[in-house]
N, C-alpha and C positions, 0 to 999 in steps of 0.2 A: 161366104157372108163376111162382111167387114167386122173385125174385132173392135168392140167399143173401147174407147180410151177413158181413163178416169185418173183419180189421184189414189194410187193403190197403197201408199205407205201405211195407212192406218190398219190394213189387214195383216201386216207383218211386223214382227219385232225387228227383223233385219230383211231388207229387200232381197228377193231371189237373185242369185248370181247369174250373170249372162254366160258364164263358163260351163255351167252344169249341162251334161248330156241329157239327164233325166231329172225330173222333180217329183218329190213325194210330198204332197200337201196333207198336213195332219190337222185334223179337227179336234179341239180340246173336249175333254170329258165334261159332263154337266157341272156347272158351278165353277169351272176353272177357265184360265186363260192360256195363252200360248206358252207361257213359261213352264207349264206342267211337263213339257217335253225336254226340259233341261238335262234330264238323265239320259237322253238319247244321243247317239253320235250325230255329228253334223252331216255326215254322208253315210249312205248304205250302198255299197257297190258303186254303180255309176251315178247314183241319185243323190241330189242335195235334199236333205230333210228340211222342209219348209213348214214350220208351225204357223197356223192361222190364228189371228187375234180377232175375237168376236166382240160386238158392241157390249158395253156395260161392264167390262171387267179390265183390271190392270190399267194400262195406259189409256183405255177407252171408258173408264168408270163414269165419266160425265155424260156419256151417250145413253139414250134410252135402250132398254132391252128390245130385241128384234121382234118379240111377240110369238110368231109361229115359224116353223122350219121353212115353210113356203116363202114367207117374207124375208127370212134370212137368206135363203138361196137367191132370191131376186137381187138383193143388195150385194151379196158376196160375188156372184158370178160377174156382175158389172165391174166390181172392184178388182178382180184378178184376171179378167179375160185376156189382157195383153200378155200375161205370163203363161198362157196355155199354148205357147208357140213351139213346143217340142214334146217328145214323149213324156208322159207324166202318169202318176197314179195318185189315188187319194186313200187316206187311212182315217178310220174313226173307231173309237172304242165305246161301247155301250151308248150313252147319250150323245156321243159324238158321231156314231155310225149313221144315225138317221138323218141329221142335216147334211152329212157328207153325201149320202145317197140322194137326198132331195136336190142337192146342188148338181149332181150328175144328170138328173132328170132335166133340170133347167138348162144345163149346157147342151144337152141333146135337142131340146125344144128350140133353142136359139141357133142351132146349126153351127155351133162352135166345135173346135177340135175336142173329141171326147177323150177321157182317160183310157189308157191301155187296160188298167185293172183297178178295181175298187176292193180295198181290204176292209172288211167289217169284222170287228172283234166284240165278242160278248154281247150280242144283240140279236133278237129275233127279227125275221123279215117283217116289213111293214104290214103285210096282210095278216100276220099272226100276233100283232100287238094291239094296244100297248101292253107291255109285260115288264114286271119287275117289282120287287119288294119296295123300292124307294117310292114308287108311284102311290103307295098307300100310306106313307108316313105323314104325320102332321109336322108343324114347324119345329117342335122340340125333337122329334125323331130325325128330321133332316139336319138339325144343328149337330146332333151327335154324330151323324154320318159325315158331316163336313169336317168335324174335328178329327175323326178317324182318317179321312182322306188327307188332310194336312199333315197328319202324323206319318202316313205312308209316303208322302212327298218329302219327308224329312224336315218339315217346317215346324217352328214353335207355334203354339196356340197364340193367335193374335189378340190384341186388346178387344174388349167386348164390342166397341163401336165398329171396329174393322170386321169382326166376325159377323156383325149384323148386316154389313154391306155384302159380304160373301153370301150370306144366307139369302138375302133378297134375290141375288142372281140365281142361286140354286133353285129356289122356289119357282121362279119364272121359267127356268130351264125345264124343270119337272112338269110344269103346266103345258109347255110346248110339246113335250113327249106324250103326255096324256091325250092331246088333241090330234096326234099324228097317226093316220092309218091310211093305207092305200091297198087296193086290190091289184094283184099282178096282172098287168095288161100289156102284152107284147114284150119284146126283148130290148134291153139296153144295148147300145153299140160298143160294148166292152166286156171284159171278163170280171168275175167276182171270186175272191178268196174269202171264205168265212173262217175266221179264227176263233176256235173255242179253247177253253182252259180246263184241264182235267179236274181241278179242285175248285172250280168256280161254282159257288152255291147261289149266286145272284141270278145268273143266266146260264143254266146248264147247256152244254154244247149240243146235247141231243135235240134241243128245240130249234136249232138254227138251220134246218134243212130247207126252209122255205125260200132262202136266197136264190136257189137254183132256178126258181120259177121266173126270175127277171132277166135271164140271159139265154142266149142260144144254147142248144144241146151241146154238152161238152165244154162249155165256157165257164162252168162253176167248179171250184175246188173247195174242199174242206180240210182244214188242218186242226188237230187237237194238240195243244202245247201243254207243257208242264207248268202249273201255277194256279193262283187264285185270281180273283177279280181285279186286283190291283197289281199283279205281277208285271204287267206291260209297262208300268211306269219306269222300271229299271232297264228297259230294253234288253231282256235276257237273250242269251246266245241263240236259243232255238227260234225265237221270234225274229231276230236280226237275220239269221240264216234263211228263214222262210221268205222274208221280204227281199233279201238280196238275190235269191234265186229267181224270183219273179221279175225283179227290176232289171237284172242283167239281160233277161230275155227281151227287153224292150229296145235294146240298143241295136 
């Protein structure tokens, strides 16, 4: 099938390099933009780390929110399709894991080159959700969580009007999460690695077994890493080692 062409620059802070052997497309966490991966290396093994920029945040603040993960996947796959021309994987943590997964479904439906592997961190499988304490919080509760997330990112608390803009995006992201549920139906043409964290009280890793239902027998792995819900932000050594091992196998 022909790969659709578009103007992809809005989906990236920096366009993907043509020199990379492998690409790792990273979906931001709820309420965040691509810059949340600034603590990550630019390369992991043979792979270029490619953070994705979603509508409504950072340099795309003037664009409307995507609404649902299905609508986001439609837009995003069209936008990045020309960059699916070599081995690649996708990564998403918590609220980023579900749109990453839905995008892979859309890629498969369109007959485009599928990823070699999907990394899903701190998130239950779609048939087991929606799940998470954040989904039951009101705006005041989400504001407090947003301030905590900004602190974990090493950012100073922004002025109230900027915080209100961030909160608007987070509320819309949480609503998209609440609406998303799929029953396992057939196998995706790729492998899945479910990444849990031993001290994560938001999404206990014991609840993540359902991801194996989406891929062929033997194509699912589970890793339990050391850390809390936000540890991934700093790209800890055991996370990088896990990603690197799988990414090297794609070359």
